[in-house]
N, C-alpha and C positions, 0 to 999 in steps of 0.2 A: 689539515686533520689527521691525515692517514699518517705524517712525519711526525706530528706529535702523538699519536698512542704509539707509535713505536718507540718514540726514546722514551717517550712516560716508562713506557713495559720496561725498555734494560733498566729504568734507574729504580722501578717497582723492585724486581729483581734482586736489585743489589740491596735496598730496605729492607726487604721482607728477610736476608740472609742474616739482618742483624736482629739479635733477640731485641724482646720489647719488654718494659717492666713500668710497673708504675710510674713510677720516678722519670724514668725515658722521657716517658710521654711528653712530661712536663717542663723538661727541663731545658736550662737556657743559661749560655755559658756568661762568665764575665766578660761587658764591654772592654773592649783592647783601649789601652792607656788608664784605664781605671787599678789603684791600685787596692790586689790582692786581700780580702777581708780575714780578719787575724781568725786563725780554728779557736772555734768555741767546742768546749766539751759538749757532746749531745747528750742529750736523755736519753734511757733509756727507750727501745725500742723492740716490741716482738717481730720471731724475725718469718711473722703470717702477714698475709693481709689483712687489711683491716680498713673500717671504713666503708666506705662508698665499690672504694676496689674489691673486697669479699663478693659485697653486693653484685658487681660487674661477674666476676668472676665465674659464680653461681649461675646466672641469665647468659652468659657467655656460653657457658658447655652444657647446660640441662635444657637450654630452650633455644631455639632457630631464628636466635636474638633478639637483643631487645626492641621495644616501642617505646614510642616519644611515652611518657609517664608509666615506665615498667620500675624503673629505679626507686621514683618518690613510693610508687604504692608497696614493694617489698620492704622499704626501708619503715612507711608506716607500720604493715601486716608485721613485720620482724623473719627474719631469715631461716630461722629455723623451723617455723609458723611456715613457712611458704612452703620447703623444703616440702616436710613432712605433709602436707596438701597433697602437694605434684605426686607425691606417692600414692595417694590415693585417688583417683582420678574421677571416680565414679561420683565424688562431694564438691565436683567442680561445676558451677554454670555457665554451660557450654548453646547455650539458646539459639545465643545470636550465630553459632559456626554448623546449628540443625539447619537455621533458617536458608543459609547456604547451601548447604547440601540437599536440601528441598530442589535446587536444580537440576538433579542426576538422578531421577528414582529409579534407572534403568539398574544403578549401584544398589539397591536393595531387594535384586533379582533372584534366585540362587541360577545355579550353571544352566541346570535344564530350562527355566522359564527364559534364560537370556540365546541361549542357541534358539531356540522356537521363536521370539519375538525380534531376533535382531541377530538372523542365521547367518552361519559363518559359509565360506566357500565351500566345505565340506557337507552343511546342511544343504544348501543350491546344487551338488553334484547327488544328494540321495534324492533329492526332489525327482529331477530330473529324468534317474531311474528310478522313477517308480516307488524306491524304497520307504519315504516321506510322504505324508498330504501335507496338500497346501491348505492353510487354514484359511476360511472362510470370510471371518473377518474382513470387512474393506479396506482399511488401511494395509492391516497385515498382509492380505490376500494381495492386493498391488507392490506389497515390498518383496513378494515371493516372486512374480513374472516380473517385475523389471530386473532382478537377479538371476532370472533364468535366462532371460534375451539377453542381458550383457553376456551370461557367461559363456553360450553356445553361440553370440557373436565371436567372441575371442578363439573359442576353440574351431571354428570357421575358420577364420582369419588362420590361424595358425596351420591348417589344413592346407587353405591357398597357397600359403607364404611356403608351405614344404612341394606341395604340386612345382608350384614357378621353381624352386628350386634343385628342381628334377629335371628339369627340363634342358636342351642342349640351348645354349647361346642365343642361336640363332632363330630360333624354335618362338613363333608367336603365341600369347597365352591365349588363352580361352576370353574374348570376351574383348580385344588388341585386335587391331586393323590387320587386317592382312590372315585373320584365321574366317572361314568358310561360315562354321557352326556358330563363330559369336559364343554370345552370351548363353546360347541355348542349348551348349556343349557342356556347360557345366552343373555338378551335381547341384539339385537342389537343395537350398538351403533350409535349415528347421529352424525356425522362429516359434517363440510360446504363444499361447492361445492370450487374446486382448484382454486389460484389465474388466473383470468381470466381480466387482467387489463382492453379489451377492451370489454368486454364482456358489451351486455346493463345489468344495474340494475335493482333490481327487483320492480317489479311494486307496486304503495303504498298499501294495504291492501293487498299483497298477502303475506301466508308464504312461508317462505327460505324453500326448500326442502334439506336437507342433502342426502346426500348419504351412505346406510348403508354399516356398517363394523363390521367382528366380534373382532376387534383390538381397546378397550375401550379408551388407551392409549398406543398407535404406540412410541417405543421408535426411541429418536432421534438417527440422522445417527450421528457417527462415525465422526468429522471433523478433519481434519488431515492439519499440518502447512504448508505443499504445498498448499492445499488448500487454507489460509489463505491468503499464499504471493501472489497466484495468485488474490487474488480481491482486495487485498490493492497496488495493483501494477498499477493497473486498473487506467483513469485519473477520478475526482472526477463525473462526468455525468455518467460513464459506469459503478463506482465501485456502484454509487447508485442505479442505475440503474438494476443490476445484486442480491444486495439485493430486491429491490421491487418484483424480480422476484423468488426470493426460494419461495420455500413451506414453512408454517408455520414451521411444523419441524425443517423443515432446516436450515430456520432462524432463530430457538431459540437455534438450536445445535451450529450454527457458532457463536453469540452471547455469548453464555456461554462456547466455548474457548478460545473465544481472552485474551491473556496478557496485564496487564499494558498496555505496548509500545504498545501494536498492537490497543489498544482500541485508545489509542491515531492517531496512523495512522490514524484509520480507518476515523477520520474526517479531517484529514490535507486535505487543497486545499475546504475543501465543502464550501459554502455560506451557510448563518446561515440558511436560507430554509430548504436547502438541509439537514441541521443539525437535522432540525426539522421532517424530513420526517423520518430520520434514527432513532432517538427515538421513533418519535410515531407508528414506526412500531413495536417496543420493546414491548411502553405500552403507548397509549396515552395523560391518564390522569395522569401520573407521570411530565407528561412536559406541561402540563398549572398547576401545583403544584411547581415545581423548577422551570420554570420562570417568575412566579409569586413572587416569594421568592427571586428570583436573582436580577431583575430587582428591585426591593424594595433597596435591599442592594445595588445595582449597583449606584443608586441615591442617599441615604444615605451616602454612601461616596465619592464620586466624582462629587455631585452637584453644583454649585458656589453657587444656591439660598439655602443657607444652613437653614435658617429659615423657608423656605418654608416647608422644608423636615422634620422638626421638629416639626412644626404644623400640619403636616399631620402623622405624627408619634401617635400627641397626639390627633389626632381627632380621628384617627382609634383607641385608645385603650378608649376613651371616648365613641364614638359610634360601642364599641366592636362587632364584628361577626366570628365567630369559623370557621375553615376554613373545617373541617371534618364535621359538622353541617349533610349534605346527598354529593348525589352524582356530586350537579349543584352547590354548593355552590361555589367550587375553584373558576368555570365558571363566577357565577355574583362577585365575588370579582375582578375580574380584572377592570371590568367598575366600578365598585363601588371608589376601591381607586384612578381609574383615572378620572373617570369622574365625582363623586358626591365629592370625601373629596378634591382630592390636589388642583381643582380649585379656592376651596371658603374656603380653611386651613388661611388664612387671609384677610376672606372677611366680610359681614355679617352673624353673627351670625343665626337670622331666619331664612334665605337663604339656610344655611348649616343641620340646623336642616329640614325645611319642604324636602328638596330633601333626604337625611336617610329616611325620610318617606314614601316616593317615591320607594326607592328604592328596589326593589325585594331581593337584600339581605337581605337587614334588615326584611322586612315582614314574608320571610320565615324562616331564624334565630329564629324571636322571633314569629313565628305563627300565627300570623296577617295574614294570608294569606287561612289560614284555619277559622277565625272566624265569624260566621253566626248568625245575631240577632236573637231571639227567638221569636219574630212577624214578620219574617220580609216573604217574599211571599215567598222564596227558602225553609225556615225553614216549612210552611205550608205544602209546596208543599208535604215537606219529608214525615209532619205525614199523609197530603190523603195516600199517596204511601204506608206508613209503616200499616195503615187500611185495603186497599186493601188485602193485602198481610199479616196476621198474622202470619204466619208458615215458611215466608222464613227468610235465613240464615240473620240475621240482618249485619250493617256496623256500623264499630265506630260510634258512636251519634257524629253529627256535630254540634258544639253552639256558645258558645261567649266565646272566649279565650282573659283574661284577662293579660298577659305576656307581651305584647307591651306596654298596657296600662300604667301596673305599672313601666316597664324600664323606660318609659317615660317621667315620673313623677320622679321619684328616680333617675337617672341616668345620664338623658339628661336635664335633665330642671333644676327641684324644688329642687333636695336633699332630703337627705330622711329627716329630720325635714323643709321641705317645708312648708308645713300647708295642706297637702291633707289629705284625707281620703278615707279607702274604699269604699265608695259611691262612691265614687270622682274617682277612678280608675274604678270602675264598668261604672260608668256613659263616661269615656274616652273610653273605650271598644265599647259600644254602636254607639260611634258617629265616630271608626272608624271603623265597620263593612262596608264592602263591600272594602275595600283597601285592593286588592287580586295580585296574578299576573298568567297573562294568558300565561294560557302552559309551566310551570316552566322546566320540564325535554327537552324541546325545547330551553330552551334560551329567554321566552317572556319577556313582560316590563310589567310595572307596569299596572294595571287597574282595576277601579273603577266597581263594580257588582252592581248596582240596586238591583235587585232580594234578592240580602244577607243583605243587610241594613239594619239596625231595623230602623223603621219609628217614627215621634212622636218627642217631646221635648224633650232634654236633659237637663239638670243642672249639669257645673262643678266649683266648688269651688265659689260655689253662685250666678254664671251666665248664663241666660238662653242661650242654643242655641238653636235655632227656627228649625224647620226639610228642610234642603235645598242637601240631597244629597252628592255628594263629599265637596263641598264650608264648610258643618261642620268643617270637619276637619282643612282646612287649616284655619276658624278663633279660632279652639282649639290650632292650631301652634302657632295663632300668640300671643293668651291671655298667652299661656306658655314661650314664647318667652322674651312678656316685661314685665314679671313679675319683680319686686323688687329680688325674694327669687332667680329666674333663677340668675340674674346681681350676686348678693352673692356665689352662689355656683358654676359659671363658674367662677368668678377673684378668687375664693378659689383655686381652681385645676389649674390654671397656677400660682398664685402664690407659689404655692408648688411645680410645676414642675422647676420654674426658680429662685426661691430665697430660700426657705428652706423648711424643713417639714413641721416646725410650722411657718405659718409668721404673721407676727403682723396684727391685726386686722384693722389698722390705713389702713395701707398699700391696704387692702383687701376691706374695705368702699372706699378708691380713687377707688380702679380701676373699683365698682360698680357705683359709681357715673357714670364716662366717661363712662362706658359701657349701662348707661341710658341713658345718654346725647347723645350719638352718635346712639344710634339704634340700639347696641347691636355690633355694629364697629368692630371687632378683633383687626385690626392692632392699633385704638383709645386706646382700650384695653392694649394693650405689650406696646403702646409710652410709654402712663401712669408707666405703671413699669418701663421702661427703665430709667427713669427719677426719680424716687422715690427714696428717699435716702436711705430706706433699701435697696433697690439691689444693691447700694456701698456702702454697711456696710461693715468694716473687718469681722465682724460677718459669714457674706454671703460669702467670698472668699473661695473656696472649702468648703462649708458648706454640700456639696449633696454629695452622693456616686451613683455612677454611677448603672444604673441599666444593665444588663447583656446584650443589645441591644447598649445601648450607650458605654460601656467597648469595647467590640470586634468592633464595627466601628471606635471610639478614636483610638483605635491599630494600626486597619489599616493604616487612614490615617495619625498618627504620624509617622509613619517607614517608610512611600510613598509607599508600597508592588504593587508590582504588581501583578495584581490578574485576573487569566484567568478561576479560576477555582470557584464559589461562594458556592460550596456545603461544604468544609469544615467549611466555616463559620454557615452554616447553621445549621451540628451538632453541634458545639460548643455552639449556643444558643442550644440548644435540650438541651444538656450536662446540661448548668448552668439555667436550667428551664425556658427559654425564649423565644419558638420559635415563627417565625412571625406571626401572627394570629393563634396561638396556647391557646391562653387562654379561657376556655371552658365558665365557669357563663360570663353572659352579666360585669360583673365588670369588666372586662379588667386586667392588669398587673397593682400593685401596686407603685407610684412616690416613696413613702419614703423607708427608708433603712432596717427598718428590715424586709421584704422578702430577702433583698440579701445579709445581712453581715450573715454567721456563718462560720462553719471553713471548713463545705463540700464544700459550695458556693468557696469558696475562692481558695482551692484546684483547684479545678477546672478551676479557673481563670488562676492559677500559673500554671496548665497543659498547656491552652491553649498558654499563653504569654510566656513559652519555647520551644513549639515548632511551633509557629511563627515565634519567634527569629531566631528558630536554620535552617529554610528554611524544616521543615519537614510535612509539611498544603500542598497536593497533587493542583498543577498548584499558588504556592502564593511563592513567592519569592522574599525577602530582600536583597540590599545589605549594609553590616556594613562597612567593610573598603572602604578607601579612592581607587582610582581607580587605582591612583599614587603612588610606593614604599613610605610606611609609612618612617616618621622622626620624628626623637628622639623628644619625648613630655615628660616633664615634669619627667624625671625620675629621681631614689632616689638620695642622694646626694651620696653616696654609692659608684654610677655607674655613671661616664662621661657620659653626655649628649653629645656624639659623637659616630660615628660609632665605633662598639665592634668587632674587632679580635681575640688577644689572652688578654683573662683578668685572672691574677694571685685568683687562690681559695683565698675566703672569710674564715678566720678562725671565726669562732663564736659557745657559747657557744650552748651545743645541746638543751637548754631549750629554744633557744630564739626565740621566733616565726615567728621573719621577718631575722632570718639568711640566708644566701643562698650560692651557692655554682654555680659561673658562670663559665663551660667549653667554651672551643674554639666552638662557634658559626658559626659567617659568620660576612661579612662585611655589613650583615644589621642592621640599629638600631630597637628596637621593644620597641614600649609604653609599661609602666606598667600597669596594673588595675588600677593603682588608678588615671594615664592619660585618660587610655582608658573610665574610670568611667564618671571623666569629661567630656568627650566628647562626651557620647553617653546620659549623665543625659541636657546636655545642648538642644541636639537634639529631646529626647524623652518628655522631662518633664519643659515644659516651666514653669518657677519661680523657678526652680529647686528642691529638695528634704530635709530633715531638716538633721541636722547631723547626727540625730539616725537613720535614715534611708539607708545613704550612709554608715554607719558603717555595721550598720545590710548586706546588697549589699554584700558590699565588706568582710564579714565573712563568709554569705553562697558562694561566690563565692571559698574564699581559701578551704573552707569545701568540698565543690567540688571537687576541684583537690587534695586535702592532699593524697586521697588513692595512687595516681600515682605518686606526687612526693614521697611518701614513699617505693612504689615499686621501683621507679627512684634508690635509696639512699640504696637499700638492699646490702649489700656486699662489701659497702664503710669503711674504717677504720680509726679512732680518732672521732674528733666533726667536720666532712663536712657534712653539708647538702645540699641538694638538692633545686633549686633556688622554694621557693612560692609566693613569691611578685609578678613579672613579672611572665609573662609565665612559663609553668613548663618548664625545663630544660632538655634537652634532652643529652644524651651522646655522639650524633653524631654533625658533625658540621652543621648547618639550613641555606641549600640554600635560596634564594629570595622566590621564590615557596613553600617551606616546610616555611619559615619565615611568606608568606600571609595565608599560612592556618590555620599556629598554631595561628596568630592575628585573624582571622573571627572566629575560635572557641572561643576565649576568649571573643569578642565581640557580639557574640551570647548570651554565657549565663550573662553576664551580662545587657543586651537588656532584657532581658527574667528577669530577676530579677527587674529591674527598669520599667517594664511592671507591674509588680506585683504591687510595693510600692505602698503604702496608698497613694501620692500623685499623681500618675497614675490615681487611681482608684476614687479617689474626682472629679466633679468639680463644 
């Protein structure tokens, strides 16, 4: 299998380098030995895509991929009407999506609520220091107590390791044989109070007083299968209550002892809120991270407002924020995506720019929250304080931070060639001093701190900005959003995303003109792109290679997969090099093919495709075969397309690759791989695949089953061969259940190969 994936990846690299077109996908050369048809004068044809190819072009660019029935639905509705509706997502019925999103109740909370109810590591440290109170609520109280215990165990372990590293190599460590004092010489470890759901919370500002113990890391108690069974047998409310009342060592041991089916049984019957409680007892920070990504994938896969989700992805990449910048970033990203980006994804660019500039997620990510004017009142106060205590330990100096100012112009508005200078960067940074976040470790919101703002007039791009506090920043953002350089920069990025890696300059100019005339209306710019001849050019058809996110999401949409667990998709994106919110630099991920087409990358894609198709991803299932008994479909001429009961052995030369030997199998008709490939191709790859791709898929299918076929044919005399073109033959008759299972296995491999085809990897 590994050799198959690698060799196929090399083939895919070559095929992906070949431009695709509607005709190329369906072309077939004239068979050898047949006379060439006399050239005939062709009727006039438009230079643009027509018919279903036009629908496919729109669906492949403005959605995350087609689902079964999408082409017919757009054909019935009308392409123009469909696109107009996509530009107005508020008019689209998304009740089914809302039902799926209900499994993530925490994603509706504010950053403040998230940090209290699913505390970050920083919140736990503050609780240990007595700076925040421990909630009184039973479940939430347990979450805090358990996290404090784990935190203190980690801190104590670090201290013990540090002490051990400082001892001479031949010295006995406390507690080791040969040390007279033994464990009694060890510093008393501090452990938190036990879970007391009804106890009053610690008062704010009061240090939490743990109880000394001689055991720094008590061993987790052993959990038996009988104990697990008793917990799993409880009704959901009592089951959650039992977990909440476990002490931290017992709970950790219980979770560690659970096996796969038992983990699933633990969640059976629980409401989404109860599931969050159970997960928070184990790791509250992980709940935020995983739900943030899971709800994003849920929207990408299931939303009917697909253009809104595609544009949300576009702007989240444009205004990139890295998930692991600090402890608070995941909590702020929930609101950043939900309240800042998605509602404005199809609105005015200036509104989106200003909202992102006021976002705590952006201000923290690009360090503007710590920027302070060198002549601001806060800076003068810091200088006076430092002069009074010259020998005091100095904190890291605060001053002007240009990170956000530079990226605001280079990545968010003007572009790298937008006509600004380093002096402009410094002036923009001065304008934005005082734009900070109020108590970020508690989930605070935007705050303009006048004391940190640089006084005086600034000059940016030749224009003066008079001293006016926060309004200086608003004036700056308006100036940047309305510049022609910004119009061209945004238009080019949109053209690269939707048309091609090197879009025509004429298209960019028209889009930029629309941007300026509409005051940066994103929907108007997209409408201009949609009605451009460049978008409908045959050269643009399947000209874009899907990013890993587009590939993974489109595969689940095309297969109509039933998904109860998004984690395998999250893992696949990580393996392919595109974890959601995982771009560290502010540039985000690239949209062109250069970053995503390589042998290693395509092997990862093929791994994912084969695992998805074979139902090997936990919590994700696909039904490949029809629910009714399979019907005879396009069987080879050598095999009658009828119910097969007893068929005489067909003798063929051993060298013939298509030679078959069919035993008595059953009265169940079995489609051939060729017939199933056609069925699955129609299902999965709208527009079809090329003859070369189809041949490669069938060859790889046969190569995969050849070893099994050879093993079955061992010991057979003469020149009889085991069946290789249809399903692998068996020496025993197949009943309907066996036939269905064999057909499903065949379909899974064929579907995996089709999902890895260059036509599917393009959009």
